[in-house]
N, C-alpha and C positions, 0 to 999 in steps of 0.2 A: 575380341568381344563377339559373342555369337549374336545371331539375329534376334533370338529370344531376349537376351540381355539388353540389346539395343532398344527393343520395344518397351522394356520395363523402365528404362531411364526417363527422367524428366529433363528435357532439353530446353535450354534457354540461351539467348545470345550472351556472349562473353563467358560462357562456361569454358573450362579448360580441359583439353584432352592430351593424352600422351600416346604417341604411336609406339608400335612394337619395337622400333629401333631407338626409343628414348627421346625422340623429338617432341617438343611441346608445341601446342597451338591453342588459339582461341576460337571458339565456335562463333560463326557468323550466321549460319543457316542450317536447317535440318531438312532432309528429304526422306520421309518415311516410305515412300513408294520404291525408292532405289536403295533404301537403308544405308544412306551415306550422309556425311556431314561436310559442309563447306566451312573450312577453318583457315584462319590466318596463320600460315606456317612459313617460317624462314623468309619473311618479308613480303609474301604474296598469298592471296587466297587461293585455295585449291580444294577440290572435292576428295574426300577420303571415305573409302568403304568401311563398313563396321568391322570387318574382319581384321583391319589394320589397326584399329583403336585398342590400346592396351587398358587405359584407365580414363574415367570421366569424372571430373569434380565440378561442383557448382562454382559460380563466380566468387563465392565467399570461402571456398575451400572445402565445403562439405561433400558428402557422398551424393552422387546424382541418382542413385537407385530410388525408385518410388517407395519401397518399404522403409528405407532409411529416413526419407523425408517424412513419411507418415509417423514413424516412431519419434522423430524429433519434434514434430508438431504435437503428438500425444503427450510427450514429456512437458512441452510448454503449457498445454492445457492443464495438466496435473499441477504444475507449479503455480499457474494462475488460480487454480481452484484453492490451493493452500493459501495463497495471498488473499483471496476473497474471504475465506474462513477467518483469517487473522484480522482482516478489516472489520468483519461482522462482529467479532469479539470486542474489538476496540470501540466500535459504535455502541454496543450494548453497555460497555463500561462507562462511556461518556453519557449515555442516556440515564444510567443509574446515578451518576454525579448530578445530572440536571434535576432528577427527582429529589435528591437530597437538597432541600431548600435551605441554604445557610442563612439567607436573609430573614426567613421566618424565625429561625433560632435567635438571631440578633434582636429582632423585634420583641420576642418573648422575654428575652433578658432585660430589655429596656423597660417593659411593662412591670416586671418583677421589681426592678430597682425603684421605679416610681411608687409602686405600692409600699415598698419598704420605707421610702422617704416620707410618705404620708403618715404611716404608722409612727415613725420616729418623731415627726413634727408634732403629732398629737400627744405623744408622751412628754415631749419637751414642754408643750403648752400646759399639761397637767402639773408637771414639776414646777413651772413658773407660777402657776396659780397657787399651788401649795406654799411656795416660798413667799408669795405676796400675802397670803393669809397669815403665815407665821409672823411676817414683818408687821402686819396690822395688829396682831395680838400682842406682840412685843411692844409696839408703840403705845397700846392702850394700858398695858401693865406699867409702863414707864411713866405715863401721865397720871396714873391714878392710884 
């Protein structure tokens, strides 16, 4: 790894490095002034110059380069933006459902039924009065 590459890396404790001969180690400390890393290698900690480091990966296994980390964060922001847009659409849909007042429709239906029953009751009363009048006339004809 060159000094320029070393400077571009984002170093954290417990990051993993691989040395030129394939030996792996965990980062314990970083010294930018000497461009070296103190890593736990083969059972003991030791300082390793940047020239001996072959690869550097984060503790989670990702690339330690700052541009890769920025790209990963950018992708996360884009994905979260999509999630936010999806949630906004869902909220708008729920708000539309709230605006549709189903209870008002039910009340309107009950009022219409009541009005219909009142009209029907009046018609039945008219029919009953008419039948009563016919019965009275029939009774008068029978008597007389």
